[in-house]
Every structure is written in structure tokens, then in C-alpha cells.
DRENDOMAR-157901 format. One line per field, with one value per residue: residue number from 0; residue in one letter; x, y, z of N, C-alpha, C in turn. Coordinates in steps of 0.1 Angstrom, whole numbers, plus 2048, in hexadecimal, padded with zeros to 3 digits. Example, Ala and Ser with C-alpha at 12.3 -4.5 7.8 and 13.67 -1.06 7.14 Angstrom:
pos c(0_1)
code c(A_S)
n_xx c(884_880)
n_yy c(7C7_7EA)
n_zz c(84E_847)
ca_xx c(87B_889)
ca_yy c(7D3_7F5)
ca_zz c(84E_847)
c_xx c(884_881)
c_yy c(7DF_800)
c_zz c(84E_84F)
! end
This chain:
pos c(0_1_2_3_4_5_6_7_8_9_10_11_12_13_14_15_16_17_18_19_20_21_22_23_24_25_26_27_28_29_30_31_32_33_34_35_36_37_38_39_40_41_42_43_44_45_46_47_48_49_50_51_52_53_54_55_56_57_58_59_60_61_62_63_64_65_66_67_68_69_70_71_72_73_74_75_76_77_78_79_80_81_82)
code c(X_X_X_X_X_X_X_X_X_X_X_X_X_X_X_X_X_X_X_X_X_X_X_X_X_X_X_X_X_X_X_X_X_X_X_X_X_X_X_X_X_X_X_X_X_X_X_X_X_X_X_X_X_X_X_X_X_X_X_X_X_X_X_X_X_X_X_X_X_X_X_X_X_X_X_X_X_X_X_X_X_X_X)
n_xx c(702_721_735_748_746_74B_740_732_744_74B_733_71A_702_6E7_6D3_6B7_69E_67B_67B_688_6A3_6C2_6D8_6F6_70C_729_73F_760_77A_76B_75F_753_748_738_71E_725_717_706_700_6ED_701_719_738_739_749_75B_754_756_764_76C_75D_74C_730_71B_731_734_729_72D_741_730_719_707_6E8_6CE_6AD_69A_67B_66D_676_66E_676_67B_676_692_696_680_682_696_6A3_69F_6B8_6CA_6C6)
n_yy c(C05_C15_C33_C51_C72_C94_CA6_C98_C83_C62_C4C_C35_C1F_C0B_BEF_BE4_BCA_BCC_BE6_BF9_C10_C19_C35_C3F_C59_C6F_C60_C53_C3F_C27_C07_BF3_BE3_BE6_BCE_BC0_BAE_BBB_BBD_BC6_BD9_BD4_BE3_BFD_C13_C2F_C4B_C6A_C8B_CA3_CAF_CC1_CC6_CCB_CD0_CE2_CD4_CBE_C9F_C86_C6D_C70_C65_C58_C4B_C3A_C2F_C1A_C2F_C46_C5F_C59_C5F_C57_C52_C48_C2D_C25_C13_C1E_C20_C24_C3D)
n_zz c(89E_89C_89F_899_8A2_89C_8AD_8C1_8CA_8D0_8C5_8CC_8C1_8CA_8C2_8CC_8D4_8C7_8B9_8CA_8CE_8DC_8DE_8E5_8ED_8ED_8F5_8FD_8F2_8E6_8EB_8DC_8BF_89E_89C_8B2_8CE_8EA_90D_92A_940_933_928_912_90B_916_92A_91C_91A_90C_8F6_8DC_8DD_8FB_90B_920_935_951_94C_93B_930_911_90D_8F7_8F0_8D9_8CE_8B5_8A4_8B1_8C7_8EA_90F_91D_938_943_93F_94D_96B_98E_99B_985_97C)
ca_xx c(70A_72D_739_74E_740_753_739_72E_74D_748_724_716_6F3_6E5_6C7_6B0_691_66F_67B_690_6B2_6C9_6E3_6FF_715_734_748_76D_77E_760_765_74A_748_72C_71C_726_70B_709_6F6_6ED_70D_725_73F_739_751_75F_750_75E_763_771_756_747_723_71A_73F_733_724_737_742_725_715_6FA_6E0_6C1_6A7_690_673_667_679_669_67E_674_67D_69A_695_673_687_6A0_6A0_6A2_6C6_6D0_6C3)
ca_yy c(C0D_C1B_C3D_C5B_C7D_C9F_CAD_C8F_C79_C53_C4A_C26_C1D_BFD_BED_BD9_BC4_BD4_BF3_C01_C12_C22_C3B_C44_C63_C76_C55_C52_C31_C1F_BF9_BE9_BE4_BE1_BBF_BBA_BAD_BC0_BBA_BCF_BD8_BD4_BEF_C01_C1E_C38_C59_C74_C99_CAD_CAF_CCE_CC8_CC9_CD1_CE9_CCC_CB3_C94_C7E_C66_C75_C58_C58_C40_C3B_C23_C1B_C3C_C53_C62_C57_C64_C4A_C51_C41_C20_C20_C10_C28_C20_C26_C4A)
ca_zz c(896_8A4_897_8A1_89E_8A1_8B8_8CB_8CD_8CC_8C5_8CB_8BF_8CE_8BD_8D5_8CD_8C7_8B5_8D4_8CB_8E5_8D8_8F0_8E8_8F6_8F9_8F9_8F2_8E4_8EC_8D5_8B0_897_89B_8BF_8D8_8F7_917_936_94A_92B_926_902_909_921_92A_917_920_903_8E9_8DA_8E3_907_911_92D_940_955_944_93C_922_90C_909_8F2_8ED_8D0_8CD_8A9_89E_8B8_8D4_8F7_91A_922_947_946_93C_957_979_996_99D_978_978)
c_xx c(715_733_741_749_749_74E_737_739_748_739_722_706_6F1_6D6_6C2_6A5_686_670_684_69E_6B7_6D5_6EA_70B_71F_73C_756_770_773_765_75B_74C_73B_72A_71D_719_710_6FD_6F8_6FB_71A_72A_73D_742_754_75A_759_75B_766_769_74E_739_723_728_73E_72E_72E_738_736_722_707_6F3_6D3_6BA_69B_688_66B_66A_675_672_674_67C_685_698_68A_677_692_69C_6A5_6B1_6CF_6D0_6CF)
c_yy c(C13_C27_C47_C69_C8A_CA6_CA4_C85_C6B_C51_C3B_C25_C0E_BFA_BE1_BD4_BCF_BE1_BFE_C04_C1D_C27_C43_C4D_C68_C6A_C58_C43_C27_C11_BF0_BED_BE1_BD3_BB9_BBA_BB2_BBE_BC6_BCE_BD7_BE2_BF3_C0C_C25_C45_C62_C82_CA5_CAE_CBD_CD0_CC3_CC9_CDA_CE0_CC3_CA8_C8B_C77_C6E_C68_C5C_C4C_C43_C2E_C24_C29_C48_C54_C60_C5D_C58_C49_C49_C31_C1C_C1D_C1C_C2A_C24_C36_C54)
c_zz c(8A0_89B_89F_89A_8A4_8AD_8C5_8CF_8C8_8CF_8C4_8CB_8C1_8CA_8C6_8CE_8CE_8C2_8BE_8CE_8D5_8DE_8E5_8E9_8F2_8FC_8F4_8F9_8F1_8E3_8E6_8C6_8AB_898_8A8_8C5_8E4_900_923_93E_93F_929_915_900_916_920_926_91D_917_8F6_8E8_8E0_8F2_90F_91E_938_944_94B_946_930_91D_906_903_8EF_8E3_8D0_8BF_8A3_8A5_8C5_8E1_902_91F_931_94B_945_945_964_982_998_991_976_97D)
! end
């Protein structure tokens, strides 16, 4: 899914195999569309900085992971260099 939210900016939801879904928020210039296939390292957008939620923080991506509909700690799934 690809959407725009007044609080979170560009939102990209990536559905993986086995019930995994990654959601990235606070994006500017989303560069993917619904139905696009993406792989590790592909650009999905640009880090945004002027959104209502989390505006006191430095520019960053808000990333969430669900597995079979339950929220998981996404950092447990990242390689050390990715954190």
C-alpha cells in the first residue's frame, strides 16, 4: 500500500512472505506505487522532516514491523550495520 497521511507524510507498506509486513512512515517523495516489487536496497522514498508527529525529532523514517498482524521489535530483524 502507498498513501499520504497529514500526520505521517508518505506511508509505504511492504508485504513480505509468511505474514511479515513492514510499514515506513515520514517519507517525502515516495518513489514506489502499489503493486511495485521492491528488494533490499531499493529506494522507496526520501526522508521527510516537516510532519506533525515526531516533528521534535531529527529527520528519520518511522518503521514498523508486524508478523501475522502482531507488532514486533523491528530492530531484532535488522543486521548490526542497519540499526
